[in-house]
N, C-alpha and C positions, 0 to 999 in steps of 0.2 A: 396532879397531872395538867390541869387547866393552866396553872401558873407556869409550869414548865413549857407548855405549848406556847403561851403568850411570850415568854422570855425568848424562846428560840425564834419565833416569828418576827419579833421586833429587831433582832440582830442579824437577820439574813441579808446577804448582799442582793439577792433577787427580790424585786418588788412583788408583793403578794396581796391580793384582794380576795376575800371570800364573800360570795353573794348567794342569796337564795334563788329559787327558780324564777322569781319575779324581778330579779336583778337588784334587789335591795341589799345594800352592803352590810355585811355582818361583822367583818373584820378587815382592817387595813394596816399594813406595817409601815414603819417610818420610811423605809426605802421607797415605797409606793407614793407616800405623801410628798417626798422630795422630788421624785422622778416626774410625777404628774402635776407638780406645783399646786397641790391641793390646799385650799384654805379651810382649816378646821373651824367649825362653828361650835358655840357653847351649848346649843340646844341638843342635849343628849337623848331626849325622848323621841325626837323625830328620826325615823329610819331614813337613811339617805339612799338615793337611787344611784345606780352606776352612772347614769347620764349626768348626774350632778358632778361627778368626778371627771368624766371625759365622755363627750357625746360620741366620739369616734370609737372608744372602747365599748360603749353601750351598744352601738350598731353592730360591732364585730361580735359581741356576746350573743345578741339576738340571732345573728346569722349562724353562729356556732351551735346554738340550741337546736336548730333545724337539722344539722348534719352530724353533730357530735364527732367530728373528725379529730385526729390527733396531730394535725399539721400545725406548724408555726405560722401565725398570722402576723402581718406587718401593718402597723397603723402609723399615721403621721399626726402627731399632736398639733393642734393649733398653736402658733407662735413658737414652734420648735424647728430646729434645723435637721435633726436626725430622726430616723425611724425607730419605732419600738417593736421588738419581737414579743408577741403575745401567744401564750399557750394556755389552753383550758383543760381542766381535769375534773370530771364529775366526782362528787364525794360518795355517791352510792349508785345503786342500780336504778333507782327511781328518779325521775326528773325533779321531784320535790326535795331531794337530798341536798341540793346546793352544788356549787362549783367553786373550785380554787382557780384563780387567774394568776399566772406567772408572767411577769413583765420584765424584760431586759432592754437596756438602752443599746441600740445597735452601734452607736458611736463608740461606746466603751468596748464592745466586742471587736470592732474594727481596729481600735487602738491596740488592743491586746494582740490581734493578728499581726499588725504592723510591727510590734515589738518582737514577736517571734520571728518574723521575716528578717528583721535587722540582726537579731542574734545569730540566726542561721547564716546570714551573709558574712558576719564577722568571723564565725568559725570557718567558713569556706575560704575566706581571704587568708586567714592564718595558715590554713592547710596548704593553700597554693604557694604562699610565701615560703613555707618550710620546704616544699617540694622543689622550688626554684633555687633556693639558697644552697642546697646540698650539691647539685651538679655545678653550680656557679663557683662554689668553694674549690671543687676539684679542678675546674678549668683554671682558676687563678693559681692554685698550687702547682699545677703542671706548667703554667707559664713561668712561674718563679724558678722552678727546677730547670726548665729549658734555658732561662736567662743566665743561670749559673754555669752553664756548660762552657769549658775553656775553648772549644773549637767553633763557637758561634760567631758568625760574621756580623759586622756592624749593622747591616740592613735587617738581619734577623733579630738582633738585639732591639732594634726599633720596633719590630713587630711584637716582641714579648712585652715591651713597655705599653704598647697599645692594648694588649690583652689585659694587663694588670690594671691600667687606668679605666678601661671600659667595664671590667669586672667590679671594681669599686663603685663605679657610677650606677651599674644595675643594682648592686646591693643597696646603695643609698635610695634608689627609687623604690625598691621593695620595702625598705624601712619607712619611707614616707607614706606608702599606701597603708601600712599597718597602723599608723598613728590615727 
């Protein structure tokens, strides 16, 4: 079970750090190491403190220990452009049980939200284009039928040519927007 837990923890997309009640790090996954730019040392016997990984995260953990709320906390890493979303979860009912810290890069979440917005905008644009092209095709077809009428005067023929030309132009504009 322990090997399975280790395997899963190391492959998670979310950064995870497990600490005891004194903020000594018990477990840290690869995602957390990369996200926090942690430099691993070879001294395996020395228990590392959360402050060694991130002073901001250490301060936030101490603050959380007082309230034990379930809110998402935002921290700004030193030498980092984006904020990190941090959530704490106690491992047991007693404070000595330890805590799991979940960390996500806010920039990545913002990028995912932006991609969703762009995808929605693309679908909306395609839907609007479809809704415009249907009546436009009907207008153009009606203009063509009107232009074929044998009783149509020259001035009216000129108007049907304008309808046809402008229908093609609007259709091309719609096509350009969809690209």
